[in-house]
DOFI-870872 format. One line per 3 residues: for each residue y, z, x of C-alpha. Coordinates in steps of 0.05 Angstrom, whole numbers, always signed. Layout:
<martors>
Y Z X; ...
</martors>
This chain:
<martors>
+783 -487 +635; +752 -435 +680; +696 -397 +645
+682 -324 +658; +613 -297 +672; +630 -234 +632
+595 -222 +566; +634 -207 +502; +599 -153 +461
+624 -156 +388; +615 -97 +340; +636 -104 +267
+650 -30 +263; +665 -6 +333; +623 +47 +367
+645 +111 +331; +589 +133 +283; +634 +177 +240
+671 +114 +217; +622 +58 +231; +555 +87 +210
+488 +64 +238; +512 +0 +271; +567 +38 +308
+514 +88 +328; +471 +31 +357; +530 +2 +395
+548 +71 +423; +477 +79 +449; +479 +12 +483
+543 +36 +516; +514 +104 +536; +452 +71 +565
+498 +30 +610; +474 -37 +582; +544 -62 +566
+572 -44 +634; +510 -67 +673; +510 -134 +636
+581 -146 +660; +604 -138 +588; +668 -124 +549
+664 -91 +480; +710 -111 +424; +713 -80 +354
+725 -116 +288; +735 -51 +250; +794 -60 +203
+806 -132 +228; +819 -182 +172; +781 -248 +166
+841 -289 +191; +852 -242 +250; +777 -246 +267
+785 -322 +272; +845 -313 +317; +807 -262 +359
+748 -309 +365; +793 -365 +390; +828 -317 +437
+763 -295 +470; +742 -368 +477; +809 -386 +508
+798 -329 +557; +736 -366 +580; +681 -325 +547
+619 -366 +532; +568 -310 +528; +567 -264 +467
+526 -206 +439; +539 -204 +364; +521 -141 +326
+531 -174 +258; +509 -239 +228; +558 -239 +170
+622 -219 +205; +674 -275 +201; +678 -274 +277
+604 -292 +280; +612 -348 +228; +669 -379 +268
+631 -374 +333; +567 -403 +305; +602 -461 +271
+652 -482 +324; +627 -542 +365; +629 -507 +432
+574 -492 +482; +559 -418 +481; +501 -369 +492
+491 -316 +439; +447 -256 +429; +448 -238 +355
+429 -169 +328; +434 -168 +251; +419 -93 +244
+385 -101 +176; +434 -152 +146; +378 -204 +138
+329 -160 +100; +316 -182 +29; +348 -120 -1
+411 -129 +40; +415 -204 +26; +413 -189 -49
+479 -151 -42; +539 -200 -49; +485 -254 -52
+531 -313 -69; +577 -300 -9; +518 -293 +38
+484 -356 +12; +549 -394 +24; +553 -366 +95
+481 -388 +110; +496 -457 +81; +556 -468 +126
+518 -444 +188; +460 -491 +173; +508 -548 +160
+545 -538 +225; +480 -541 +265; +466 -612 +242
+518 -634 +293; +524 -577 +343; +454 -547 +350
+449 -575 +421; +511 -534 +441; +483 -466 +422
+432 -424 +458; +415 -367 +412; +367 -308 +418
+355 -261 +360; +335 -187 +363; +314 -150 +301
+271 -91 +283; +230 -128 +229; +192 -194 +223
+228 -204 +157; +295 -212 +192; +266 -254 +249
+238 -303 +197; +307 -312 +167; +336 -324 +237
+282 -377 +251; +297 -413 +186; +372 -410 +195
+387 -420 +269; +359 -462 +326; +338 -399 +362
+312 -404 +433; +275 -339 +425; +266 -282 +376
+247 -211 +394; +222 -154 +351; +250 -91 +383
+267 -22 +354; +339 +2 +360; +359 +47 +417
+346 +122 +412; +361 +183 +453; +354 +259 +445
+429 +261 +437; +418 +234 +367; +384 +298 +342
+429 +338 +296; +393 +403 +309; +336 +441 +342
+280 +470 +300; +288 +545 +290; +239 +595 +259
+231 +590 +184; +271 +644 +149; +225 +677 +98
+249 +687 +27; +306 +638 +39; +313 +571 +4
+306 +501 +32; +369 +463 +52; +368 +387 +45
+409 +348 +95; +430 +275 +84; +469 +228 +130
+493 +163 +99; +546 +113 +82; +570 +127 +12
+545 +63 -22; +493 +55 -78; +439 +25 -33
+437 +89 +8; +413 +126 -54; +453 +191 -49
+471 +192 -123; +400 +172 -140; +373 +231 -100
+419 +281 -135; +403 +250 -203; +328 +258 -191
+339 +330 -169; +377 +345 -234; +319 +314 -274
+267 +353 -235; +303 +420 -239; +314 +415 -314
+241 +397 -326; +180 +442 -332; +151 +410 -269
+203 +426 -217; +150 +436 -163; +177 +445 -92
+248 +426 -113; +258 +494 -144; +259 +521 -72
+321 +480 -55; +382 +526 -48; +431 +479 -15
+446 +406 -1; +490 +383 +57; +517 +312 +50
+550 +280 +111; +579 +213 +92; +623 +155 +111
+665 +137 +50; +658 +65 +27; +646 +62 -48
+694 +105 -91; +647 +95 -151; +587 +122 -113
+627 +181 -89; +650 +195 -160; +577 +195 -183
+557 +241 -126; +613 +289 -142; +594 +292 -216
+521 +304 -201; +539 +357 -149; +573 +397 -204
+511 +392 -247; +468 +418 -189; +515 +475 -176
+508 +495 -249; +432 +495 -237; +440 +542 -177
+439 +492 -120; +500 +492 -74; +523 +423 -53
+569 +413 +7; +604 +346 +21; +630 +328 +90
+667 +263 +101; +674 +227 +168; +647 +282 +214
+628 +265 +285; +561 +287 +314; +588 +350 +346
+622 +371 +281; +558 +358 +243; +518 +401 +290
+570 +456 +285; +568 +453 +209; +491 +459 +209
+484 +510 +265; +477 +571 +220; +439 +535 +164
+366 +555 +158; +304 +518 +134; +333 +449 +141
+299 +387 +113; +327 +318 +127; +322 +270 +68
+338 +196 +78; +349 +168 +9; +359 +94 +25
+322 +41 -14; +313 -1 +50; +331 +5 +124
+317 -41 +183; +313 +20 +228; +347 +86 +209
+388 +129 +256; +394 +179 +199; +319 +189 +203
+320 +198 +278; +378 +247 +271; +337 +288 +222
+277 +298 +268; +306 +362 +298; +305 +405 +235
+255 +458 +215; +217 +413 +167; +193 +342 +176
+244 +293 +145; +228 +254 +83; +243 +179 +77
+247 +140 +12; +238 +74 +47; +184 +42 +90
+193 +3 +155; +162 +1 +225; +199 +64 +247
+172 +103 +188; +102 +77 +203; +108 +100 +276
+133 +169 +255; +79 +177 +203; +26 +159 +255
+54 +213 +300; +61 +265 +244; +136 +266 +252
+160 +249 +182; +139 +243 +109; +145 +185 +61
+156 +187 -14; +162 +127 -60; +235 +109 -75
+261 +154 -130; +202 +201 -127; +204 +275 -108
+129 +284 -113; +85 +274 -52; +31 +222 -58
-25 +273 -59; +16 +321 -101; +12 +373 -46
+70 +417 -23; +112 +368 +18; +144 +418 +66
+114 +412 +136; +138 +443 +200; +169 +403 +257
+136 +404 +326; +194 +403 +375; +152 +379 +434
+123 +321 +395; +193 +299 +375; +218 +302 +447
+159 +262 +474; +166 +209 +421; +241 +198 +433
+233 +198 +509; +178 +146 +507; +215 +102 +457
+281 +106 +496; +251 +84 +562; +211 +27 +532
+269 +0 +492; +318 +1 +550; +270 -40 +593
+259 -91 +537; +334 -100 +522; +350 -108 +595
+297 -162 +601; +323 -200 +540; +395 -199 +564
+376 -221 +633; +332 -277 +606; +385 -302 +558
+447 -299 +601; +419 -312 +671; +379 -375 +658
+411 -442 +673; +425 -479 +609
</martors>
């Protein structure tokens, strides 16, 4: 069989953020940066593709002569088939948060079985695979080291660009309320229902604090869990009764989101996730009038905190650590400088890793 030098880029959710969330956003940024095209790559999407059809697709790509793959999911059936088949391939694997402890705890039995089969397969075929792993946290890299015979692991933040920003900071409108903005997949681990629940508790207490200034909440979501959406809808009605308007927007693309928020004043991004490996939602929220608040901690949050570009609250808390007023203005220039620097550095690093993995003789 004649092998192709082209690289097969595999996304579990395509590259449309309004349907695929953060992973699709990451893939779209790789595309926009020209890394897929410049690496001689072809992008395929597994969005809506069944397990059996993913197996068939994997075999099809192998029969076409592909032996170089960039996988944007560890737990996609396509990835399992490719990792376990006794064929010589080169792989760059980007788990996008799938290997963090919190993520591994979801559907834990299925994921443990997956890891078992992968480890078992490498008893006989480890010499056939050349695998590099890229993740945003040491936690995920440690799992990769323990699971796969990786040739190299790299801790690199996800791609960013100023196109990610969902707004530009405007002047604060005096005597107007604060409008929370949340971007997320509608699943329990993203904490949307938890955020609304905590707001209901706060606003019905004698210690409402800064939350009594909230006049509106704008929720932009990708629908995944009907039960979570039902909880969010129920809590939204309670908040409306308490005088807070809640607006729900399903499956909006970035331009539609910007249009929806264009005339909204005093915007404050709130990322309510329990854990994130990176967080495009946090980057998207940097362009509002107030510094965004994150309920999780990771390297990105640490970087933003060091540059005075975001705020952190403990998961489930609506009180700042020092009990001070948690609304702080955004500095537009600081945001632009941070994103520009991060974008240039990350592109150089990713180009180096791809060149090193796929150009070396092996």
